[in-house]
N, C-alpha and C positions, 0 to 999 in steps of 0.2 A: 777613668778606665785604665789607670796605671797598673792596677792589680787584676786585670781581666783574666789573666792566666790562672790566678788562684781560684776564681769562681769555677773555671773549667775542671780543676782538680777536685774541688768539693763535689761538683755534680757527678764526676766520674766515680768518686768513692761511694756516693750514695747509690748510684746505679749498680756498681759492683756488689755492694752490700746486699741490695735487694735481690740481685741475681743469685748470689751465694745462698741466701736464705731460701729462695725459691727452689734451688737445686737440692738442698738438704731435705726439704719437705717432700720432694718428688722421689729422690734417689734412696733415701734411708729406708723406707718401708720395703721397697723393691729388693734392696740388699739383704734385709732381714728375712724376707720371704725366701730368698735364694739360700741363705744359711739353713733355714728350717726345713726346706723341702729337698735340697740337693745334697746336703751334708748328712750322712747317716749318724745317728746317735750311737755312741759306743756304749755297750752294756757288758759288764763283767758279771757272769753268773757263776757262783761257787756253791759247792755242796760237799759234805763229808761222805755222801753216799755215791752210788754208781747208777745213774739213771739210764745211761746208754745201753748197758748190758742187762737191764731188768726186762721182765716179760713184756713190758710196755715200751721198750726202748725205741722201737720203730716209730711209734706215735710221737715220742718225745723228740726224736731227731727230726721228724717231719715238721714239727712246730718251730724248731730252731732254724731249719732250712727256709721256712716261710718268712720268718723275721729277717733273715739275711737277704733273701731274694727280693724283698719288698723295696729295698733301697732306703728304707727308713732307719734300719739298724745295722750295726756291725757288732755281732755277738761273739764273745769269747767264753767258752765253758771250761770250768776247772772242777774236776771231780775227784773222788777218792781222798778227800782231805788235803789236797795239794796246798790249798790256801788256809788250812787250819781245820780244827774240829768245830762242832756246832757252836759251843760257847764263844769261840773266837770269831766265827763267821758272823754271828748276829751283831756283835760289837763292831765288826768291820763295816757291815751294812749301815749301822746306826751312825758311824762317823764318816761314811761316804767313801771309804777305801775300796769297797766292793759295791756294785749296783744292786744286785739281787741275790738272794739265797733261798734254798729249799731245804727244809729240815723238819724233824719231828718236834712236837711242842715242847718236850722236856729241855731241848737245847736252847729254847728262847726264854725260859722262865726267869733267868737272871736279869733280863732286860724288861720283859713283859710278863709279870707274874700271872696275869689273867690267862695266859696260854695254857696253864695247867687245867683249865676247864675242859680242854680237849683230851685230857687223860682220865676223865671220869668213866669207869667201865659200865657195861650193860645199859647204855642209854637207849639203843635201838636194836631191833632184832636182825637187821641186815645192813650191809654197806650202802645199798641203794637208798634206803630210807634215811640213813645217816647223811649221805651226800646231799640229798634233796633238802634236808633240814638246814645244812650249812649254806646251801645256795639261796634258800628262801628266807632264812631267819638268822641263823648262827653267825654268818659273816657280818651282818649289820650290827649285831650285838658286840662283836669283838673288834670291829674297825676302830672305834674311838680309843680302845685300850692300846692299840698300836700307834695311832696318830699322836697321842700324847708323849710317845717316846721317839718321835721323829721318824716313824716308819709307816709305809703304806702297805696295807694287807691286800695283796693281789689275788689271792685265792687259797682255798684249803681243799685238799683231796682226802677222801676217806675210803679206802678199799682194802681188800685182802684181810679179813679178820684174823686175829692172832689166836692160836690154839696151843694147848699144852701137849707136849710129847714127853713120854716117861718110859723108864725101863721096868715099871711095874704098873698094874692096872689101878685106875682111880675111879671109884664108883660113888664116893661121897666125900664130904669135908674131912671125915675121920681118916680117910686114906691119904689126905694131904699132910697130916701131922708129921713133922720132922722131915718132910720131903725137901731135899736140897734142889732148888730151882735156879738155874742160871737166868739172870735178868740183865737188861741193859742198865746203865747207871742212871736210874730214874726213880726219884723218891716216891712218886705215886705208885709205881709198880712194886716197889719194896713194901710200902704200907699195905697194898692190896693183898699180897701173898702172906705177909706176916700176920695180918688180921685173920687169915684162914688157917693159921697154924703151921704153914710151911716155913722153910728157911731159905729166903732168897739170897743169892750170891751174885753180886755184880762181877761179870767177867767180860773182857774184851771180845768183841764179835769174832775176831780172827783166831781166838783161842777156844772157841765154842766146841768144835769137834773133839779136840784133845781132852777138854775138861769132862766131856761125857764118856769118852773112851777110857780114861784112866780112873773114872769114878769120883772125881772131884765134886761133881754134881750128879743128881739122878734124873733130872728133867730140865726142860727149857720151854720157853714160850715164844712163838714166832708164827708168821703166816706160812702156809703150805709151801710156798716157793723156796723158803729157806731150808725146809726139810729135804727138798730135792737138791738144791744147789750146794748145800753143805754135806750132802750124803748122810744125813742124820738117821736114815733108815738102817744104816750099818750099826748104829750104837743105841737105837731106841726101838722099843717094840710096840708101843701104844701111842695112838693119837686120841686125845680127849678133847672133844669139840666144845671147849669152854666158850669160844667166841666172845671173849671178854672185852676186846678193843679192836677197832679197825686199825690198819696201818695208816696213820695220819701224816700228811706232809703239808707244811705251811709255807706259802710263797710270799716273801716280803721284799720291799724295795726301799731304798733311801728316799725319804720324803722330799728333800731339796732337789735331788736329781729328777724325781718324778715331776715336781712343779716346774722344772725348766723345760720339760718336753711339751710339744704341741698336743692339742687334743687328738690329732690324728695318730701320733705316736702312742699316746696313752690308751686309746681305744684298741689299737692293733695289739699291743702287748697284752692287755687284759683278755682280748678275744682269743689269742693263741693259748694262753694259760687255761682259759675256760674250755677251749676245744680239747686240750690234752686231758683235763679232768673228766670231761663228758665222755670221751672215747674210752678212757680207762674204766670208768663206771660201767659202761656198756659191755666191755670185754670181760670184766671181773668174774661174773658167774660162770662163764664157759671155761675160763682158765682155771679157776678154783676147782670146778667139777672134774676137769681132766687131771689135775694134780692129785686130788683125793683118790681118784680111781687108780692112777699109776702107783701111788704109794701103797695102797692096800692090795690091789690085785697083782701088780708086777713085783713089788718089793716086800709084800707080806706083812705090812704093819696092820695091827688090829685097831679098828675104829670103835671108839666108845662115845656114845652120845648121852650126856647127863639127863637123868629123868627129872620129873617135876620137883621132887623132893630135893635133889641135889642142886637144881637151879635156884631154889629158894634159899638154900644154905649159902650159896655163893654171893647172894645179894648183900650179905653182911660185909663183904669186902668192898662193895661200892660205897656203903655208908662210911666206912673208915677213911676212904679216899676223900669223900665229900667233906667230912669233918676236918681233915687236914687242910684242904684248899680254903675252907672258911677262915682258918687262922692266917692265911697268906694274903687273901684279897678282900676279906669281909663277908659276913653271912648274907647281907642283902644282895650283893652281886651274884653269889652262888645260887641263892634261892630264885632269883630272877631268871638265871640261865636254865635251871632245872625246870622251872615253871614253863618257860618257853619251849623246852624240849618235850615236856609232857603234853603240852597243848598241841604241838605239831604231831606227836604220835597219835593222839586221839583223833585229830583231823584226818590223818592218813587212814586210820582204821575205818572211820566213817565213810571216806571216799571209796575204800575197797568194798565195804558192805553195800554201797549203792550200786556198784558195778556188777555185783554177783547176782 
C-alpha cells in the first residue's frame, strides 16, 4: 500500500478524461448550433448595374430587407460597378472575394461559356414564357455548367424585351443595311446585327445619349425603360418592336460559401431571389405597356411592329448566333438546349389551346 496515492491519481485522471470526453460530446453540437442559428452569415452582393433605382427597385430592396431582418444574414450591397465590371465580378465570386453577383450572361462567358445560351435571340414570344421555361427546365440544364466552375446558380430572370430604336424607319432587313447600331460589348449581339447587314458599334452605356445625339450611331437596342431613363426620345424617332431578347440577369454564388451555409440559410436565400424574379415577371407587362404608351403618346415616338415577312428575315440572325455558340461549347450542348426550349414552347401552346 506504499503507492496507494498513485492509484488515486490514476483513477482521478481516468474520471476526468471520461468527464472531459462526455462534456465535448454534449457541448460541441450545442455550440455549433449557436453559431449557425445566432450568428448571421455575411453576404457581399455586387453588381455593375443599379438594381435599387430600377423600376423593380422596391421589390429588390424588400428582398434585401427580408434577408437582413431574418437574423440569418448580414447583407452588404455594392452597385454601379463599385467592386468592378461584370468580367471582374464573376471572377471575384469564383474565388470567393465576393459572395453573390447579378449580371447579364455575356459578363459570365469568360468563366462559364455555356452562359452564352441565354443570348440566343427569338426563342420565346414573351418574357413570361421565357421565365417559365427557365424556372421549369432551363435552370436545371445550366446548373451543372456553373457547378463545374465552382459556382451555384441561384436564379435567372428574363424580363423587359429589348427593342430597336432608330432615327429612321425600319420595315425590313433591307432597311438595316449599313445602319450603325450601338450595342453593349457582347459578341453574340455583334454577330446578330452583323448577320442582318447592320454595323454594330460597342459603346459604353454612359455615352449612349451623346453617341446618338452627335450621329456616331443611328440606332440602339434596349428595353423600353432605357428609352425613358436615358431620354432617347429626344434623339430617336422610331421604336421597332424587334423583341429579339429579354433583359436577362443571372444570379450566382460562390460554391464553397454556399456549402458552408445551413439548409435554412440556403432555402431562404433562394426563396428571396425567386420571390424577386416572380414579382418582376408579374409586374413586367404592366410596366412595359405604360412605358410604350408614354413614349409614343406623350413623347411622340413612332411605333413600328415587324410584319410576318420581316420576322422571318430576322430569324437569320438567330442562326448566326447559334452557329457561333456551337464553336464555343459544342454542337451537342447547343442542340440539346434548343430542343428543350422548342419542346417547352410546344407544350405551352398545347396548354393554351386546351384552356381556350
